[in-house]
N, C-alpha and C positions, 0 to 999 in steps of 0.2 A: 400914599399907595399902600403903606404898611396898615393903615386903618381900614382901608378898602379891602385888603387882602383877609383881615380878621372878620370883617362883615361878610364877606363872601363865604368864609369857612363856616360861620354860624348859619348863613342861609343854607348851604349844602348840607350841614348836619341835621337842621330842621326838616329839610325835604326828605332826607334819608329816613329819618324817625317817622315821619308821616307814611312814607311808602311801606316801611317795615310794619308799622301798625295796621295798615290795610291788609298786608299779605297775612299777618297773624289773624286778623279778624276773619278773613276768608277761610283759612285753615281750621279755624276753631270750629267752623260749621261742620266739617267733615268728621264721620264717626271712624275712628281707627279701631279695627277689628284684629284681634290676636287669636289665632286658631291653633291650639297645640294637638288637635287631633291628627290621625294619620289616615283619614279617609282619602281615597283616590278619586277626585273629582275629574271630570273632563276640563281640558285646559285648550283655550283659544288664545292665539297669539297674532300679532300683526307687525309687520316692519315694512318700510319703504325708503327709497332713496330718490333723489331728484338731480336734475341736471338744467342749469340755467345757461342759455346761448344768447349773447348779445350781438345782433347783426345790425347792419346799418339802417334797416327799415324797422324791425321790431325786436322785442326781447321774446325769446321763445323759451319755453320749459317743457320738460318731460318728467313725468312722476311714474315710477314703477313700484309695485309693492305685491305683497302676498299675505293673505290671512289664512290661517289653518285652524282646524279644530281636531284635537287628539282625544281619545279615551284610553282607559287602561283595561285590558282584558287579561285577567290572571297576571302573568309577568310579561305581558307584551304591550307595547304601545302602538295603537292603531290611529292611522290618519283617517278621520271620518269624512271631513270636508276640507278642501282647499280652494281658495279663490285668488286668482292672480288678477292683477289689474294694471292698467296703463292708461294714463291721462296725459295728453299734450295740448299745447295750444299757444296763445300769445298772452302776455301780461301787458296791460296798459296801465300806466300810472301817470296822473296829472296832478299838478299842485292846485288846491282849492283857492290859494292865494296866489295872484300872479307874480309877487315878488319872491316867492319860494322856488327853489330848484329841486328837481327830482334826483336824490343820491342814488348811486348804484346799490348801496346797501338795503334800500327800501324793496327792491326786487326780490332779494334773498330771504328777507323777513316775511314778506307777503308770500312767498312760496312756501316757506316753512309752515305757515298757518295753513295754507291750503292742503299741504301734505298731511298734517295732523287730522284735518278734517276728513280727508279720504280715507286715512287709516281707521277712524272711528266709524265712519259709515261701512266700510267692509268688515270690520271686526264684528258690528252689530249684525250683520246679515249672517254671519256663520256661528256666533256664540249660541250655545244651548243653555237651557234652564240650569241653574245650579253649576255652571262652568266657572271656572277662574278665568278672567281675561286679561292676558299679558300686554300691556302697552308700553312700548319703548318710548321713555321720556319721563320727566317728573310731573306730578300733579300741578305743581306750580306753574310750569311752562305751559300746560294746557289751560289752566284757569286765569292766568295773568296776561294772555294775549290781549293786546289793546286794539281799539278801533283807530284807524289811521285817519285822524281828523285833519291832518294837513294836506293828505292826498286822496284822491279818488282813484281806487285801484280795482280794475276789473280783470277777470280771466275770460278769455274767449276760446271756446272749444268748439270746434265745427261752427254752428250758427247761434250757439248759446252764450250769453253774457252772464257772468256771475260776478256779483259785487261782493267784495271782501268783507264789507261790514255785516252782510247777511251771513256769511260763512262763520264769522266769530259768534254770532248768537246761536246758529245751528250746531256748532260744536258742543256749546253747553247743553243744548237738548239731547244730543247723542249720548253725551256722558250720563246725563239723567236716565235716559232710556237703556243704556247698557247696564246701569246700576239696578235696574228693576228686574232684568232676567239673569244676570250673572254677578260675580264679585270682580270689580276692576282692580287690578294690581299695576301700578305704575312703576317702571323699572328705569331708575336714573343711574347714570355714571357717576 
């Protein structure tokens, strides 16, 4: 048993190092900009919250959020645009392998990814050129979202079905598009 524990520790450390190398490689692609000027740029911000309700028939969700664009006019801050949004529906999760079970934590992870997607989508709609786009969360959490290979996860809103794997790809496109018109700033706790 002692030998097996040592081997398990080695395996864990190797996996941890591989994961850290991937994260560092992803972060090295991002240009970090430090601006010491005191220009007053427009600021766009977004935040959302969600609720997950497990019923006997389905897992229901509600996401609500707000995206706002502010400008500076002399000594006053003006709200130029605001966009409130609400999204609700059903989350379906089914294992791709019949031997696997769907854990409750899968629903929260999937809903977090969908909420991130909606935040980016709404922020992109209100951000202006040369604005600073404030995003609640770390860049790592936005970029390191994984595809759920063990589960097929769909969000059903009204009559539309949205596959979570498509959302992961769309999120990356939204970050890229946001970066072309504004300066995204990820704010992590």
